C-alpha positions in Angstrom: 96.6 97.7 70.9 93.3 96.8 69.4 94.9 94.5 66.9 96.8 92.9 69.8 93.4 92.3 71.6 92.0 90.7 68.5 95.0 88.5 68.1 94.7 87.6 71.8 91.1 86.3 71.2 89.2 89.1 72.9 85.5 89.2 71.8 84.9 91.7 69.0 81.9 93.1 70.8 84.1 94.2 73.7 86.6 95.7 71.2 83.8 97.7 69.4 82.5 98.9 72.8 86.0 100.1 73.6 86.2 102.0 70.3 82.8 103.6 71.0 84.1 104.6 74.5 87.2 106.2 73.0 85.1 108.1 70.4 82.5 109.3 72.8 84.8 110.5 75.6 87.2 113.0 74.0 90.5 113.8 75.7 91.6 117.4 76.3 94.7 118.3 74.3 96.4 119.6 77.5 96.4 116.1 79.1 96.9 113.8 76.0 100.6 113.5 77.0 99.4 111.6 80.1 98.1 108.7 78.0 100.7 105.9 78.5 102.5 104.3 75.6 103.7 101.1 77.2 106.5 99.2 75.4 105.4 95.8 76.7 102.0 94.1 76.5 100.1 92.2 79.1 99.2 88.6 78.2 96.1 87.0 79.6 92.8 86.7 77.6 90.5 86.2 80.6 92.1 89.0 82.6 91.8 91.4 79.7 88.1 90.5 79.2 87.3 91.0 82.8 89.0 94.4 83.0 87.5 95.7 79.8 83.9 94.6 80.7 84.2 96.1 84.2 85.5 99.4 83.0 82.8 99.6 80.3 80.2 99.1 83.0 81.5 102.1 85.0 83.2 99.9 87.6 86.6 100.5 89.4 88.9 97.5 89.4 91.4 96.2 92.0 94.3 94.1 90.6 95.6 91.6 93.2 98.5 89.3 92.8 102.0 88.3 93.7 105.1 90.3 92.8 106.1 90.4 89.2 102.7 89.4 87.7 102.3 92.6 85.6 99.7 94.5 87.6 101.1 97.9 86.8 101.8 97.0 83.2 98.2 95.9 82.8 97.1 99.3 84.3 99.2 101.1 81.7 97.9 98.9 78.9 94.3 99.6 80.0 94.9 103.4 79.9 96.3 103.0 76.4 93.5 100.8 75.1 90.8 103.2 76.4 93.0 106.3 75.5 92.6 107.9 78.9 95.1 110.1 80.6 96.7 108.5 83.7 97.3 109.9 87.2 99.3 107.7 89.4 99.4 107.6 93.2 101.9 105.4 95.0 100.7 104.9 98.5 103.1 105.0 101.5 103.1 106.0 105.1 103.1 109.7 104.3 100.3 109.7 101.7 97.3 111.6 103.1 94.1 113.1 101.9 95.8 116.3 100.8 98.1 114.3 98.6 95.1 112.9 96.7 92.7 115.7 96.6 94.8 118.8 97.0 96.0 121.4 99.6 95.7 125.1 100.1 98.4 127.3 98.6 98.8 131.0 98.1 98.6 132.2 94.5 98.1 135.8 93.2 97.5 137.1 96.8 94.7 134.6 97.5 94.3 131.2 98.9 93.7 128.6 96.1 93.7 124.8 96.0 96.7 123.1 94.6 95.0 120.2 92.9 96.1 116.6 93.7 96.2 113.6 91.4 92.6 112.4 92.2 91.2 115.9 91.7 92.9 116.2 88.3 91.8 112.7 87.3 88.2 113.4 88.3 87.8 116.6 86.3 89.7 115.3 83.2 88.1 111.9 82.9 91.3 110.1 83.6 92.2 106.7 84.9 93.6 107.0 88.5 96.1 104.3 89.4 96.3 103.5 93.1 99.6 101.7 93.4 99.9 99.4 96.4 96.6 100.6 97.8 96.9 98.3 100.8 99.7 100.5 102.1 97.4 103.5 102.4 96.5 105.1 105.7 92.8 105.1 106.6 92.4 108.9 106.5 93.8 108.9 102.9 91.3 106.3 101.7 88.2 107.6 103.5 88.1 110.7 101.3 87.7 108.5 98.2 84.6 106.6 99.3 82.2 109.0 97.7 84.2 109.1 94.5 84.4 105.3 94.2 80.7 104.6 94.8 77.5 105.5 93.0 77.7 109.2 94.1 80.8 109.9 91.9 81.6 113.1 93.8 84.5 114.6 95.8 83.6 117.1 98.4 86.6 119.4 99.0 86.3 121.2 102.4 86.2 124.9 101.8 85.8 124.6 98.1 83.2 123.3 95.6 81.9 119.8 95.3 83.5 118.0 92.3 81.4 115.7 90.1 83.5 113.1 88.5 83.8 113.1 84.7 81.8 110.2 83.3 85.0 108.5 81.9 86.8 108.6 85.2 87.8 105.2 86.5 90.1 104.1 89.3 92.4 101.1 89.2 94.0 99.8 92.4 97.0 97.4 92.6 98.0 95.4 95.6 100.5 92.8 96.8 100.0 91.1 100.2 103.7 90.1 100.3 105.3 93.6 100.7 106.3 94.9 104.1 104.0 97.6 105.4 100.8 96.2 103.8 97.6 95.5 105.6 94.1 94.1 104.9 91.8 96.5 103.1 88.6 97.4 105.0 85.3 96.0 103.7 83.9 99.4 102.7 86.8 100.1 100.4 86.9 96.6 98.8 83.1 96.7 98.1 83.8 99.7 95.8 86.0 97.7 93.4 85.6 94.7 91.1 88.5 92.4 92.3 90.6 90.6 89.7 93.3 88.1 90.7 96.4 88.2 88.5 98.0 84.7 88.3 101.7 84.1 88.5 103.5 84.4 85.2 104.0 81.3 83.2 106.8 80.3 80.9 105.1 80.9 77.6 103.9 84.3 78.7 107.4 85.2 80.1 109.1 84.2 76.8 106.6 86.3 74.8 107.5 89.3 77.0 111.2 88.8 76.7 111.2 88.0 73.0 109.2 91.2 72.3 111.6 93.3 74.3 114.8 91.5 73.0 114.1 90.5 69.4 117.9 90.2 68.6 118.6 87.7 71.4 119.3 84.0 70.9 116.1 82.2 71.8 117.7 79.3 73.7 119.9 81.7 75.8 116.9 83.9 76.4 115.0 80.9 77.7 117.7 80.4 80.4 117.0 83.9 81.8 113.3 83.1 81.8 114.2 79.9 83.6 116.1 81.8 86.3 113.0 83.8 87.0 110.7 80.8 87.1 113.1 78.8 89.3 113.3 81.6 91.8 109.5 82.0 91.7 109.1 78.3 92.5 111.6 78.6 95.4 109.7 81.6 96.7 106.4 79.7 96.6 108.1 76.9 98.6 109.3 79.5 101.2 112.9 78.7 100.5 113.6 82.4 99.7 111.7 85.7 100.0 110.2 87.4 96.9 113.1 90.0 96.8 115.0 88.2 94.0 111.8 87.3 92.1 112.1 90.4 90.0 111.1 90.5 86.3 112.3 94.1 86.1 115.7 92.9 87.3 115.8 90.2 84.5 114.9 92.8 81.9 117.4 95.3 83.2 120.1 92.6 83.3 119.4 91.8 79.6 119.6 95.5 78.7 123.1 95.8 80.2 124.2 92.6 78.5 123.0 94.1 75.2 125.2 97.0 76.1 128.2 94.6 76.3 128.3 93.5 80.0 129.1 89.9 80.8 125.8 88.0 81.5 126.8 86.7 85.0 127.9 90.2 86.1 124.6 91.7 84.8 122.3 89.2 86.5 124.2 89.6 89.7 123.3 93.3 89.6 119.7 92.7 88.5 118.8 89.7 90.6 121.4 88.6 93.2 121.9 92.1 94.5 118.2 92.4 95.4 118.6 90.3 98.5 120.9 91.2 101.4 120.6 88.0 103.4 123.8 85.9 102.8 122.1 82.5 103.0 119.4 83.6 100.6 122.0 85.1 98.3 123.8 81.8 98.1 120.5 80.0 97.1 119.9 82.6 94.4 123.5 82.2 93.1 123.1 78.5 92.9 120.0 78.9 90.7 121.8 81.3 88.5 124.8 79.1 88.1 122.7 76.2 86.7 121.3 78.5 84.0 123.8 81.2 83.2 127.3 80.0 82.5 130.4 81.9 83.7 132.0 81.7 80.3 129.1 83.4 78.4 129.8 86.7 76.9 127.4 89.4 75.7 127.7 88.2 72.1 126.5 84.7 73.1 123.2 86.3 74.2 123.0 88.9 71.4 124.9 87.3 68.4 123.4 89.6 65.8 124.5 93.0 67.3 
């Protein structure tokens, strides 16, 4: 990862500071398996520089951006670069304070706390990932205020006060376009450095796909990238929703093609099937037809397998 950062043009001083951070804050052997090993890399020099600088300065970061911009991938990459164990919390309507901090349980004839993700992250110096943080209920977030600001503590009712490990950081991700999201309150946002993740561009998309599918024909692969970019444009123009703008779907489609499935069948599963509105489905199909020919077979995409 450090070689990738150098090739990506990240300043050497930042990289050396990352190395010092890794050497200074050792990771307990029992949680080393929580350090992510992402297969894909996030591309974006300025975004990388902002994230690294903020984390080195003991700041928490909030990654904001449209769907399929690589927010979660970047979070995994950051955990790997800093060699920190990761605890992930995906917020939804039923996520409450006990999910984050912990809840009472009965062990060995006594009441003990069953530690939640934030508790474990705090004591082990991990990076806590708050996925879709703008879907969280207020009572779930309020308990984190003292952990996210200068106090760096978590006060567990009925138990001890937890002081955060010096290496602990929190990374939030959010997308305004998803159903069930809401505006974050000012008190919470003030505890993060906010980084806007731009929509993915063609050269970045091709780098991602080529890294994942080295055996693919470059020209054919560019057509799959074109499907994604065309749908992204239509979504920006409010012609379709963001449901079919799914990079994971493109990658999954290519994986099934590599297994031998016909390209059109694969992309129908990975992209067209993500929308259930018939009118929208027709628009998505029209985009696919201009890029992915019905006669194509798996060997046309992966001729060297």
